[in-house]
N, CA, C and O atoms as a MOPAC input file, in Angstrom:
PM7 MOZYME 1SCF
protein

 N     69.90300 1    73.63300 1    78.34100 1
 C     69.30700 1    74.22100 1    77.14800 1
 C     68.67100 1    72.98300 1    76.18800 1
 O     69.43500 1    72.09400 1    75.81300 1
 N     67.57100 1    72.96400 1    75.89300 1
 C     66.73300 1    72.02200 1    74.96300 1
 C     67.34500 1    71.97500 1    73.55000 1
 O     68.05900 1    72.87400 1    73.10400 1
 N     66.99900 1    70.81500 1    72.85700 1
 C     67.37900 1    70.76300 1    71.61000 1
 C     66.12600 1    71.17000 1    70.89800 1
 O     64.99100 1    71.12100 1    71.37100 1
 N     66.48800 1    71.59800 1    69.64400 1
 C     65.29900 1    71.96500 1    68.77500 1
 C     64.09600 1    70.77800 1    68.60100 1
 O     62.88200 1    70.97800 1    68.54500 1
 N     64.71200 1    69.66600 1    68.54200 1
 C     63.67400 1    68.50600 1    68.43800 1
 C     62.56000 1    68.28300 1    69.76700 1
 O     61.42200 1    67.81400 1    69.73200 1
 N     63.23200 1    68.72900 1    70.76200 1
 C     62.47100 1    68.68700 1    71.68000 1
 C     61.33800 1    69.64700 1    71.88500 1
 O     60.25900 1    69.42100 1    72.43100 1
 N     61.73200 1    70.64200 1    71.40500 1
 C     60.71500 1    71.71200 1    71.52000 1
 C     59.33600 1    71.54900 1    70.67900 1
 O     58.26500 1    71.97300 1    71.11300 1
 N     59.47400 1    70.89900 1    69.44600 1
 C     58.22000 1    70.80700 1    68.70500 1
 C     58.04100 1    69.37900 1    68.57000 1
 O     58.02400 1    68.82400 1    67.47100 1
 N     57.89800 1    68.73200 1    69.75300 1
 C     57.53500 1    67.18700 1    69.80700 1
 C     55.96000 1    67.30000 1    69.52300 1
 O     55.06100 1    68.04300 1    69.91500 1
 N     56.03700 1    66.44400 1    68.84100 1
 C     54.13000 1    65.97700 1    68.61800 1
 C     53.34900 1    65.29900 1    69.64800 1
 O     53.74600 1    64.22400 1    70.09800 1
 N     52.36300 1    65.79400 1    70.01900 1
 C     51.48600 1    65.49700 1    71.05100 1
 C     50.19500 1    64.91500 1    70.23400 1
 O     49.91100 1    65.31200 1    69.10300 1
 N     49.49700 1    63.99000 1    70.89800 1
 C     48.18100 1    63.48700 1    70.56400 1
 C     47.14600 1    64.30200 1    71.00600 1
 O     47.25500 1    64.79300 1    72.12900 1
 N     46.08500 1    64.55600 1    70.28200 1
 C     45.16200 1    65.28600 1    70.47300 1
 C     44.04400 1    64.35800 1    70.95000 1
 O     43.51900 1    63.54800 1    70.18700 1
 N     43.57000 1    64.54800 1    72.68700 1
 C     42.66600 1    63.70700 1    73.21300 1
 C     41.19100 1    64.15600 1    72.85600 1
 O     40.29200 1    63.34600 1    73.07900 1
 N     40.95500 1    65.09500 1    72.44500 1
 C     39.51800 1    65.58800 1    72.25200 1
 C     39.26900 1    66.30300 1    70.96400 1
 O     40.06600 1    67.11300 1    70.49200 1
 N     38.10200 1    65.96400 1    70.40000 1
 C     37.66500 1    66.25000 1    69.13800 1
 C     37.07000 1    67.62200 1    69.16600 1
 O     36.21900 1    67.92000 1    70.00400 1
 N     37.52700 1    68.50900 1    68.21300 1
 C     36.91600 1    69.83400 1    67.97300 1
 C     35.29000 1    69.81800 1    67.16500 1
 O     35.25100 1    69.62500 1    65.95000 1
 N     34.18300 1    70.00600 1    67.84600 1
 C     33.20100 1    70.00100 1    67.05200 1
 C     32.59100 1    71.05600 1    66.57700 1
 O     31.56600 1    70.88700 1    65.91800 1
 N     33.02000 1    72.16600 1    66.77800 1
 C     32.66800 1    73.37200 1    66.16500 1
 C     32.47700 1    73.63400 1    64.82000 1
 O     31.60500 1    74.40200 1    64.41200 1
 N     33.23300 1    73.04700 1    64.13200 1
 C     33.11400 1    73.10700 1    62.62100 1
 C     31.89300 1    72.13200 1    62.28500 1
 O     31.22900 1    72.55300 1    61.33800 1
 N     31.49100 1    71.07600 1    62.76500 1
 C     30.65000 1    70.23500 1    62.61300 1
 C     29.18600 1    70.96800 1    62.93900 1
 O     28.22800 1    70.84900 1    62.17500 1
 N     29.14300 1    71.72400 1    64.14800 1
 C     27.98800 1    72.33800 1    64.57400 1
 C     27.63200 1    73.39000 1    63.31700 1
 O     26.53900 1    73.59900 1    62.79000 1
 N     28.92700 1    73.97300 1    63.02800 1
 C     28.46200 1    74.99900 1    61.77300 1
 C     28.06400 1    74.67000 1    60.64600 1
 O     27.42100 1    75.42000 1    59.91300 1
 N     28.37000 1    73.60400 1    60.39100 1
 C     27.69500 1    72.83900 1    59.04300 1
 C     26.49600 1    72.41100 1    59.38500 1
 O     25.69400 1    72.64400 1    58.48200 1
 N     25.92200 1    71.77100 1    60.49600 1
 C     24.77700 1    71.45400 1    60.66300 1
 C     23.78500 1    72.53800 1    60.81300 1
 O     22.64100 1    72.42000 1    60.37500 1
 N     24.21300 1    73.60200 1    61.43200 1
 C     23.16700 1    74.87000 1    61.41100 1
 C     23.02900 1    75.49800 1    60.13600 1
 O     21.99800 1    76.11500 1    59.86500 1
 N     24.02500 1    75.39200 1    59.28700 1
 C     23.96700 1    76.03800 1    57.83700 1
 C     22.98900 1    75.13300 1    57.23100 1
 O     21.99500 1    75.65400 1    56.72600 1
 N     23.12500 1    73.71800 1    57.19800 1
 C     22.18000 1    72.87500 1    56.41900 1
 C     20.63000 1    72.97400 1    56.82000 1
 O     19.76200 1    72.96800 1    55.94700 1
 N     20.35500 1    73.05800 1    58.06900 1
 C     19.11900 1    73.48600 1    58.91000 1
 C     18.49500 1    74.80000 1    58.33200 1
 O     17.33000 1    74.84700 1    57.93700 1
 N     19.36500 1    75.87700 1    58.31000 1
 C     18.85700 1    77.10600 1    57.76500 1
 C     18.39700 1    76.87500 1    56.08800 1
 O     17.38400 1    77.37700 1    55.60100 1
 N     19.35500 1    76.02300 1    55.35200 1
 C     18.88700 1    76.07800 1    53.99100 1
 C     17.57800 1    75.12500 1    53.79000 1
 O     16.64100 1    75.41600 1    53.04700 1
 N     17.65900 1    74.07400 1    54.48500 1
 C     16.50500 1    73.29600 1    54.49500 1
 C     15.23200 1    73.87300 1    54.83200 1
 O     14.17100 1    73.52400 1    54.31600 1
 N     15.36600 1    74.81400 1    55.75900 1
 C     14.22600 1    75.75900 1    56.48500 1
 C     13.76500 1    76.78500 1    55.33200 1
 O     12.63700 1    77.27700 1    55.31200 1
 N     14.70500 1    77.03800 1    54.42800 1
 C     14.21400 1    78.21200 1    53.52100 1
 C     13.58700 1    77.74100 1    52.39300 1
 O     12.62500 1    78.25500 1    51.82300 1
 N     14.39200 1    76.37300 1    51.99200 1
 C     13.87200 1    75.81300 1    50.55900 1
 C     12.66100 1    74.87500 1    50.52900 1
 O     11.99600 1    74.52000 1    49.55500 1
 N     12.49100 1    74.46100 1    52.21200 1
 C     11.04700 1    73.48900 1    52.01600 1
 C      9.72800 1    74.25400 1    51.73800 1
 O      9.00500 1    73.87800 1    50.81600 1
 N      9.44900 1    75.14200 1    52.38100 1
 C      8.09200 1    76.04400 1    51.68000 1
 C      8.23700 1    76.23900 1    50.20700 1
 O      7.29900 1    76.02900 1    49.43800 1
 N      9.45300 1    76.65500 1    49.80300 1
 C      9.31300 1    76.65700 1    48.26600 1
 C      9.14300 1    75.95800 1    47.28700 1
 O      8.88600 1    76.35700 1    46.15100 1
 N      9.33000 1    74.35700 1    47.80800 1
 C      9.08400 1    73.18200 1    47.25100 1
 C      7.81900 1    72.88800 1    47.13400 1
 O      7.40800 1    72.28900 1    46.14000 1
 N      6.99600 1    73.27400 1    48.15600 1
 C      5.60500 1    72.86600 1    48.18100 1
 C      4.70700 1    73.60200 1    47.14100 1
 O      3.76800 1    73.04000 1    46.57700 1
 N      5.06500 1    74.90300 1    46.92700 1
 C      4.43500 1    75.75500 1    46.15000 1
 C      5.14100 1    76.04000 1    44.62900 1
 O      4.94700 1    77.03700 1    43.93400 1
 N      5.93000 1    74.99200 1    44.33800 1
 C      6.51300 1    74.84600 1    43.01100 1
 C      5.84000 1    74.77500 1    41.92900 1
 O      6.24100 1    75.31400 1    40.89700 1
 N      4.78700 1    74.14300 1    41.99300 1
 C      3.83000 1    73.65500 1    40.88700 1
 C      2.79000 1    74.46100 1    41.09100 1
 O      2.64400 1    74.72600 1    42.28400 1
 N      1.97300 1    74.97500 1    40.34000 1
 C      0.86400 1    75.48700 1    40.37600 1
 C     -0.48900 1    74.76500 1    40.12900 1
 O     -1.00600 1    74.85900 1    39.01600 1
 N     -1.03900 1    74.10200 1    41.04000 1
 C     -1.72100 1    72.92200 1    41.06100 1
 C     -2.99800 1    73.01000 1    41.89000 1
 O     -2.91000 1    73.19100 1    43.10400 1
 N     -4.19600 1    72.88900 1    41.28100 1
 C     -5.41100 1    72.71700 1    41.95400 1
 C     -5.86400 1    71.24200 1    41.98600 1
 O     -6.12900 1    70.46800 1    41.06600 1
 N     -5.87100 1    71.06300 1    43.56400 1
 C     -6.08800 1    69.59100 1    43.63600 1
 C     -7.59000 1    69.33700 1    43.44900 1
 O     -8.23400 1    70.30600 1    43.85200 1
 N     -8.28100 1    68.44400 1    43.01500 1
 C     -9.52900 1    67.97800 1    42.88800 1
 C    -10.03500 1    67.46400 1    44.17100 1
 O     -9.39500 1    66.76600 1    44.95800 1
 N    -11.36700 1    67.91800 1    44.31700 1
 C    -12.21400 1    67.30100 1    45.65800 1
 C    -13.21300 1    66.23600 1    45.16400 1
 O    -13.53500 1    66.15100 1    43.97900 1
 N    -13.61000 1    65.56200 1    45.97400 1
 C    -14.45700 1    64.69400 1    45.66400 1
 C    -15.57600 1    64.53600 1    46.88700 1
 O    -15.27400 1    64.63700 1    48.07600 1
 N    -16.75000 1    64.30500 1    46.45500 1
 C    -17.92800 1    64.27300 1    47.46400 1
 C    -18.05900 1    62.59500 1    47.87400 1
 O    -18.76500 1    62.26700 1    48.82800 1
 N    -17.34100 1    61.61400 1    47.09200 1
 C    -17.44600 1    60.24100 1    47.07600 1
 C    -16.99400 1    59.73100 1    48.62500 1
 O    -17.57600 1    58.80900 1    49.19600 1
 N    -16.00500 1    60.38500 1    49.13700 1
 C    -15.84100 1    60.17100 1    50.62600 1
 C    -16.65300 1    60.32700 1    51.62100 1
 O    -16.67900 1    59.55100 1    52.57700 1
 N    -17.50200 1    61.48200 1    51.48300 1
 C    -18.55400 1    61.92800 1    52.30700 1
 C    -19.58900 1    61.10900 1    52.10100 1
 O    -20.30400 1    60.91600 1    53.08400 1
 N    -19.96500 1    60.40300 1    50.79100 1
 C    -21.29900 1    59.73500 1    50.46700 1
 C    -20.73900 1    58.34900 1    49.83900 1
 O    -20.63200 1    58.15600 1    48.62800 1
 N    -20.44600 1    57.54400 1    50.70700 1
 C    -19.95400 1    56.21700 1    50.22700 1
 C    -21.25800 1    55.47100 1    49.70100 1
 O    -22.36100 1    55.68500 1    50.20400 1
 N    -21.05300 1    54.57500 1    48.64700 1
 C    -21.95500 1    53.75900 1    47.76000 1
 C    -22.20300 1    52.52600 1    48.87300 1
 O    -21.31000 1    51.90600 1    49.44900 1
 N    -23.77400 1    52.31800 1    49.03500 1
 C    -23.95600 1    50.90500 1    49.59500 1
 C    -23.87100 1    49.94300 1    48.76100 1
 O    -24.42600 1    49.95600 1    47.66200 1
 N    -22.93300 1    48.70400 1    49.34200 1
 C    -22.74100 1    47.76700 1    48.16400 1
 C    -23.79500 1    47.09600 1    47.69100 1
 O    -23.88700 1    46.65100 1    46.54700 1
 N    -24.83300 1    46.98500 1    48.79600 1
 C    -25.99600 1    46.22500 1    48.15600 1
 C    -26.67200 1    47.32000 1    47.05500 1
 O    -27.16100 1    46.76400 1    46.07200 1
 N    -26.73600 1    48.29400 1    47.07000 1
 C    -26.93700 1    49.02000 1    46.12300 1
 C    -26.57100 1    49.29600 1    44.56900 1
 O    -27.07700 1    50.05400 1    43.74200 1
 N    -25.28600 1    48.20600 1    44.48500 1
 C    -24.56500 1    48.13000 1    43.04600 1
 C    -25.15000 1    47.14600 1    42.16700 1
 O    -25.18300 1    45.96600 1    42.51700 1
 N    -25.62500 1    47.53100 1    41.03300 1
 C    -25.88500 1    46.69000 1    39.94800 1
 C    -24.57600 1    46.65300 1    38.93500 1
 O    -23.84800 1    47.59300 1    38.61600 1
 N    -24.51000 1    45.25300 1    38.53000 1
 C    -23.46600 1    44.85500 1    37.46500 1
 C    -23.85900 1    44.81700 1    36.13100 1
 O    -24.81600 1    44.05400 1    35.99500 1
 N    -23.55200 1    45.26200 1    35.24300 1
 C    -23.84200 1    45.22600 1    33.77400 1
 C    -22.49600 1    44.67900 1    33.10300 1
 O    -21.43500 1    45.26300 1    33.32400 1
 N    -22.55100 1    43.62200 1    32.33100 1
 C    -21.49600 1    42.91400 1    31.52000 1
 C    -21.55800 1    42.88900 1    30.22900 1
 O    -22.69800 1    42.64700 1    29.83200 1
 N    -20.78600 1    43.04400 1    29.41100 1
 C    -20.65800 1    42.80200 1    28.07100 1
 C    -19.36600 1    42.07100 1    27.42000 1
 O    -18.23200 1    42.55100 1    27.39700 1
 N    -19.74200 1    40.86600 1    26.91800 1
 C    -18.70500 1    40.20200 1    26.46300 1
 C    -18.02600 1    40.52600 1    25.02400 1
 O    -18.43500 1    41.54900 1    24.47400 1
 N    -17.23300 1    39.92000 1    24.49200 1
 C    -16.58600 1    40.31000 1    23.15000 1
 C    -17.71000 1    40.15400 1    22.13100 1
 O    -17.85600 1    40.97400 1    21.22400 1
 N    -18.38100 1    39.25500 1    22.26500 1
 C    -19.56200 1    38.97800 1    20.96600 1
 C    -20.90000 1    40.04100 1    21.19200 1
 O    -21.88300 1    40.01300 1    20.45200 1
 N    -20.74700 1    41.00600 1    22.38700 1
 C    -21.18800 1    42.08900 1    22.59200 1
 C    -22.64900 1    41.54900 1    23.29800 1
 O    -23.67000 1    42.20000 1    23.08000 1
 N    -22.68200 1    40.73100 1    23.87200 1
 C    -23.84200 1    39.91200 1    24.69900 1
 C    -23.83100 1    40.49500 1    26.03400 1
 O    -22.82200 1    40.39800 1    26.73100 1
 N    -24.95900 1    41.14000 1    26.47200 1
 C    -25.00700 1    42.02000 1    27.66500 1
 C    -25.96000 1    40.99900 1    28.86400 1
 O    -26.96400 1    40.30800 1    28.69400 1
 N    -25.14600 1    41.27300 1    30.07100 1
 C    -25.99400 1    40.57700 1    31.22900 1
 C    -25.88400 1    41.66600 1    32.18100 1
 O    -25.00100 1    42.51900 1    32.27100 1
 N    -27.13300 1    41.46000 1    33.00900 1
 C    -27.33200 1    42.26100 1    34.13100 1
 C    -27.44200 1    41.52200 1    35.36400 1
 O    -28.41800 1    40.80100 1    35.56900 1
 N    -26.51800 1    41.65000 1    36.18800 1
 C    -26.46000 1    41.00000 1    37.25500 1
 C    -26.55000 1    39.33800 1    37.17300 1
 O    -27.09400 1    38.53200 1    37.92700 1
 N    -25.78300 1    39.16100 1    35.93200 1
 C    -25.45000 1    37.50500 1    35.80400 1
 C    -26.76500 1    37.04300 1    34.83700 1
 O    -26.82300 1    35.82500 1    34.66600 1
 N    -27.56100 1    37.63800 1    34.34600 1
 C    -28.76100 1    37.23500 1    33.67800 1
 C    -28.78500 1    37.72000 1    32.17200 1
 O    -29.04100 1    38.91300 1    32.01300 1
 N    -28.60100 1    37.11300 1    31.28300 1
 C    -28.90300 1    37.77200 1    29.78800 1
 C    -29.78000 1    38.48100 1    29.66400 1
 O    -30.91400 1    38.20600 1    30.05600 1
 N    -29.40900 1    39.73500 1    28.99400 1
 C    -30.48100 1    40.63800 1    28.87800 1
 C    -30.18700 1    41.58300 1    27.42800 1
 O    -29.24500 1    41.40300 1    26.65700 1
 N    -31.10500 1    42.46900 1    27.31800 1
 C    -30.83400 1    43.23300 1    25.76300 1
 C    -30.58900 1    44.75400 1    26.59700 1
 O    -30.76000 1    44.87600 1    27.81000 1
 N    -30.22900 1    45.67900 1    25.83500 1
 C    -30.02100 1    46.72100 1    26.33800 1
 C    -31.37100 1    47.83700 1    26.75200 1
 O    -31.32300 1    48.88900 1    27.38900 1
 N    -32.43700 1    47.20700 1    26.17700 1
 C    -33.80100 1    47.85100 1    26.30000 1
 C    -34.03500 1    47.34200 1    27.86000 1
 O    -34.34400 1    48.05000 1    28.81800 1
 N    -33.79400 1    45.88400 1    27.84200 1
 C    -34.33500 1    45.46700 1    29.17300 1
 C    -33.48800 1    45.91500 1    30.47200 1
 O    -34.08000 1    45.93000 1    31.55100 1
 N    -32.09500 1    46.28900 1    30.41200 1
 C    -31.32600 1    46.88200 1    31.15000 1
 C    -31.65200 1    48.25000 1    31.50900 1
 O    -31.54400 1    48.68500 1    32.65500 1
 N    -32.09000 1    48.98300 1    30.41300 1
 C    -32.59000 1    50.24800 1    30.73900 1
 C    -34.01300 1    50.37100 1    31.77600 1
 O    -34.26200 1    51.06400 1    32.76300 1
 N    -34.62900 1    49.54300 1    31.16800 1
 C    -35.83200 1    49.42500 1    31.93400 1
 C    -36.13400 1    48.85500 1    33.52900 1
 O    -37.04000 1    49.10000 1    34.32600 1
 N    -35.02200 1    48.04600 1    33.58800 1
 C    -34.69900 1    47.52500 1    34.87600 1
 C    -33.89300 1    48.73600 1    35.75600 1
 O    -34.18500 1    48.89300 1    36.94200 1
 N    -33.01400 1    49.45500 1    35.20200 1
 C    -32.12500 1    50.52100 1    35.79900 1
 C    -33.00900 1    51.49200 1    36.23800 1
 O    -32.78300 1    52.02000 1    37.32700 1
 N    -34.25700 1    51.92000 1    35.39800 1
 C    -35.12700 1    52.85400 1    35.66000 1
 C    -35.88800 1    52.68600 1    36.65300 1
 O    -36.17900 1    53.60700 1    37.41600 1
 N    -36.32800 1    51.44700 1    36.78300 1
 C    -37.14700 1    50.94000 1    38.16000 1
 C    -36.23000 1    50.74600 1    39.44400 1
 O    -36.68300 1    50.90100 1    40.57800 1
 N    -34.82600 1    50.37400 1    39.17500 1
 C    -34.31000 1    50.46800 1    40.49600 1
 C    -33.91700 1    51.84200 1    40.73900 1
 O    -33.90700 1    52.13700 1    41.93400 1
 N    -33.55300 1    52.86600 1    39.84100 1
 C    -33.36300 1    54.32900 1    40.22700 1
 C    -34.64400 1    54.79000 1    40.74000 1
 O    -34.47500 1    55.46900 1    41.75300 1
 N    -35.81100 1    54.67300 1    40.41900 1
 C    -36.92100 1    54.85200 1    40.85100 1
 C    -37.26900 1    54.43000 1    42.28300 1
 O    -37.89500 1    55.20200 1    43.01000 1
 N    -36.90900 1    53.32000 1    42.66500 1
 C    -36.95000 1    52.70800 1    43.83200 1
 C    -35.94900 1    53.27700 1    44.92200 1
 O    -36.32500 1    53.58200 1    46.05400 1
 N    -34.51700 1    53.40400 1    44.43900 1
 C    -33.59800 1    53.84800 1    45.11000 1
 C    -32.65000 1    54.84900 1    44.31400 1
 O    -31.98400 1    54.52700 1    43.33100 1
 N    -32.68900 1    55.98900 1    44.83500 1
 C    -32.19300 1    56.92600 1    43.91000 1
 C    -30.57100 1    56.94800 1    43.79700 1
 O    -29.95700 1    57.44500 1    42.85300 1
 N    -29.97400 1    56.30300 1    44.96100 1
 C    -28.58900 1    56.06200 1    45.17100 1
 C    -28.08000 1    54.95300 1    44.55200 1
 O    -26.91000 1    54.67100 1    44.81200 1
 N    -28.81000 1    54.12500 1    43.64300 1
 C    -28.21000 1    53.03900 1    43.07800 1
 C    -27.17000 1    53.28800 1    42.09800 1
 O    -27.17000 1    54.28400 1    41.37400 1
 N    -26.26400 1    52.36200 1    42.07400 1
 C    -24.81900 1    52.54600 1    41.51800 1
 C    -24.73000 1    51.30200 1    40.35600 1
 O    -25.28200 1    50.21900 1    40.54600 1
 N    -24.06200 1    51.57500 1    39.29500 1
 C    -23.79000 1    50.40700 1    38.22900 1
 C    -22.23500 1    50.35800 1    37.84200 1
 O    -21.46400 1    51.30000 1    37.66200 1
 N    -22.04700 1    49.21700 1    37.78100 1
 C    -20.69000 1    48.62600 1    37.62800 1
 C    -20.70100 1    47.91500 1    36.27500 1
 O    -21.42200 1    46.95500 1    36.00000 1
 N    -19.64000 1    48.61800 1    35.30200 1
 C    -19.70600 1    48.17800 1    34.22700 1
 C    -18.78800 1    47.15600 1    34.04500 1
 O    -17.72200 1    47.55100 1    34.51500 1
 N    -18.65000 1    45.81500 1    33.50600 1
 C    -17.52400 1    45.05200 1    33.24700 1
 C    -17.61500 1    44.87000 1    31.65900 1
 O    -18.58300 1    44.36300 1    31.09200 1
 N    -16.90000 1    45.17300 1    31.26300 1
 C    -16.40700 1    45.23700 1    29.55700 1
 C    -15.16400 1    44.31700 1    29.30500 1
 O    -14.13400 1    44.39300 1    29.97500 1
 N    -15.38200 1    43.35500 1    28.17300 1
 C    -14.07200 1    42.71200 1    27.82700 1
 C    -12.98400 1    43.82700 1    27.27200 1
 O    -13.38100 1    44.91800 1    26.86300 1
 N    -12.01700 1    43.58300 1    27.28200 1
 C    -10.74500 1    44.37400 1    27.10700 1
 C    -10.92000 1    44.49500 1    25.56600 1
 O    -10.75200 1    45.63200 1    25.12600 1
 N    -11.18100 1    43.67200 1    24.80900 1
 C    -10.91900 1    43.86700 1    23.00900 1
 C    -12.26100 1    44.24100 1    22.40500 1
 O    -12.43000 1    44.18400 1    21.18700 1
 N    -13.41900 1    44.70400 1    23.42100 1
 C    -14.38200 1    45.28000 1    23.11700 1
 C    -14.27200 1    46.63000 1    22.47200 1
 O    -13.39000 1    47.13600 1    23.16600 1
 N    -14.61600 1    47.55200 1    21.56400 1
 C    -14.64900 1    48.64700 1    20.90600 1
 C    -15.33300 1    49.51800 1    21.92700 1
 O    -16.44700 1    49.24800 1    22.37700 1
 N    -14.52000 1    50.73000 1    22.32900 1
 C    -15.03200 1    51.64200 1    22.97300 1
 C    -16.53600 1    52.15200 1    23.11400 1
 O    -17.21400 1    52.54300 1    24.06400 1
 N    -16.75500 1    51.97900 1    21.77800 1
 C    -18.43300 1    52.79100 1    21.19100 1
 C    -19.32500 1    51.90000 1    22.31000 1
 O    -20.05900 1    52.45100 1    23.13000 1
 N    -19.16800 1    50.58100 1    22.22800 1
 C    -20.01100 1    49.71500 1    22.94800 1
 C    -20.00700 1    50.12600 1    24.51100 1
 O    -21.03100 1    50.18800 1    25.19000 1
 N    -18.84600 1    50.36700 1    24.92800 1
 C    -19.23000 1    50.78800 1    26.59000 1
 C    -19.65200 1    51.84400 1    26.78800 1
 O    -20.32500 1    52.09600 1    27.78700 1
 N    -19.27500 1    52.94700 1    25.63100 1
 C    -20.13100 1    54.25400 1    25.72100 1
 C    -21.50000 1    54.09100 1    25.54600 1
 O    -22.18900 1    54.73400 1    26.33900 1
 N    -22.17200 1    53.30900 1    24.60900 1
 C    -23.54000 1    52.93600 1    24.60600 1
 C    -24.01800 1    52.41900 1    25.82000 1
 O    -25.08400 1    52.90000 1    26.20400 1
 N    -23.45500 1    51.49000 1    26.57200 1
 C    -23.78600 1    51.03100 1    27.82300 1
 C    -23.83900 1    52.32000 1    29.02800 1
 O    -24.69100 1    52.39400 1    29.91300 1
 N    -22.95100 1    53.08000 1    28.85700 1
 C    -23.04900 1    54.32500 1    29.81000 1
 C    -24.21400 1    55.00800 1    29.54200 1
 O    -24.99200 1    55.21800 1    30.47200 1
 N    -24.50000 1    55.44300 1    28.28100 1
 C    -25.69300 1    56.08500 1    27.77000 1
 C    -26.74600 1    55.49100 1    28.26400 1
 O    -27.57400 1    56.23700 1    28.78700 1
 N    -27.04900 1    53.91700 1    28.24900 1
 C    -28.20200 1    53.37600 1    28.91200 1
 C    -28.43700 1    53.71100 1    30.30600 1
 O    -29.52200 1    54.00100 1    30.80800 1
 N    -27.29200 1    53.64000 1    30.88400 1
 C    -27.19700 1    54.23600 1    32.27200 1
 C    -27.73900 1    55.61100 1    32.62300 1
 O    -28.48200 1    55.93600 1    33.54900 1
 N    -27.22500 1    56.28900 1    31.72700 1
 C    -27.40200 1    57.83900 1    31.59600 1
 C    -29.11700 1    58.07900 1    31.61200 1
 O    -29.73700 1    58.75000 1    32.43700 1
 N    -29.58800 1    57.44500 1    30.63500 1
 C    -30.96500 1    57.36800 1    30.34400 1
 C    -31.62500 1    57.09100 1    31.46900 1
 O    -32.55500 1    57.84800 1    31.74800 1
 N    -31.36500 1    56.11600 1    32.26000 1
 C    -32.14800 1    55.76600 1    33.42700 1
 C    -31.62900 1    56.55500 1    34.62300 1
 O    -31.61900 1    56.10700 1    35.76900 1
 N    -31.25600 1    57.60000 1    34.31700 1
 C    -30.66300 1    58.59400 1    35.44600 1
 C    -29.88200 1    58.02000 1    36.57800 1
 O    -30.11100 1    58.33400 1    37.74600 1
 N    -28.89100 1    57.11700 1    36.19500 1
 C    -28.04200 1    56.62100 1    37.25900 1
 C    -26.86300 1    57.58500 1    37.22500 1
 O    -26.34700 1    57.92000 1    36.15800 1
 N    -26.44400 1    58.02600 1    38.41400 1
 C    -25.23100 1    58.90600 1    38.61500 1
 C    -24.03100 1    58.33500 1    38.88000 1
 O    -22.98500 1    58.94500 1    38.66000 1
 N    -24.06300 1    56.94400 1    39.44700 1
 C    -22.97200 1    56.25000 1    39.93100 1
 C    -22.67600 1    55.38000 1    39.20200 1
 O    -23.34600 1    54.34700 1    39.20700 1
 N    -21.49600 1    55.54200 1    38.28400 1
 C    -21.09100 1    54.32700 1    37.41700 1
 C    -19.66600 1    54.20600 1    37.55200 1
 O    -18.89700 1    55.15200 1    37.72400 1
 N    -19.34400 1    52.94300 1    37.46100 1
 C    -17.92700 1    52.53500 1    37.56300 1
 C    -17.54800 1    51.48300 1    36.75800 1
 O    -18.45400 1    50.81600 1    36.25900 1
 N    -16.16300 1    51.13200 1    36.47600 1
 C    -15.64600 1    50.25700 1    35.61100 1
 C    -14.82800 1    49.13100 1    36.28800 1
 O    -14.01800 1    49.46000 1    37.15500 1
 N    -14.95900 1    47.98800 1    35.99900 1
 C    -14.26800 1    46.88200 1    36.51500 1
 C    -12.83900 1    46.83400 1    35.73800 1
 O    -12.83300 1    46.88400 1    34.50800 1
 N    -11.63300 1    46.73800 1    36.47300 1
 C    -10.54300 1    46.70300 1    35.76100 1
 C     -9.91300 1    45.67100 1    36.43500 1
 O    -10.23500 1    45.36700 1    37.58400 1
 N     -8.80300 1    44.95400 1    35.64400 1
 C     -7.67200 1    44.34800 1    36.64200 1
 C     -6.49400 1    44.69300 1    36.65900 1
 O     -5.96300 1    45.22800 1    35.68600 1
 N     -5.88000 1    44.44500 1    37.77500 1
 C     -4.40400 1    45.10400 1    37.71000 1
 C     -3.50400 1    44.37900 1    36.37000 1
 O     -3.92300 1    43.39400 1    35.76200 1
 N     -2.30900 1    45.02000 1    36.08300 1
 C     -1.45400 1    44.82100 1    35.08200 1
 C     -0.44300 1    43.46100 1    35.57200 1
 O      0.32800 1    43.52700 1    36.53000 1
 N     -0.55800 1    42.68800 1    35.02300 1
 C      0.24800 1    41.43400 1    34.96100 1
 C      1.86000 1    41.63700 1    34.39700 1
 O      2.10300 1    41.81800 1    33.20400 1
 N      2.78600 1    41.58300 1    35.32900 1
 C      4.04300 1    41.61500 1    35.07700 1
 C      4.43000 1    40.63700 1    33.91100 1
 O      5.60200 1    40.54700 1    33.54400 1

């Protein structure tokens, strides 16, 4: 006859039971499959579209208008007045309707002066207007 301690001897388990691990993996997979489509439509958002990618601006057709802190205007690096800039932009627009203007304004310049330069370009029928900015310095 065996002793009580021999009947309940501890033995080592040589294989790992992966069934609970697979159950957990399948449950997580189902949860992610259900919640992923809901996350995409969680915000009612209309994404804007742009024609700029279809019609890129030719770099040779870009003109630069700069205005400094003292409100001195330069057109392509040459000192000018607003009236001269408007007449030159009108002539450029007649020669090439796809001409673009880049406005470089001093950061301490009042916004009204920048808007006035935009109005000059608008009166010359320029439709491509951009602004030069510098990245923030940490």
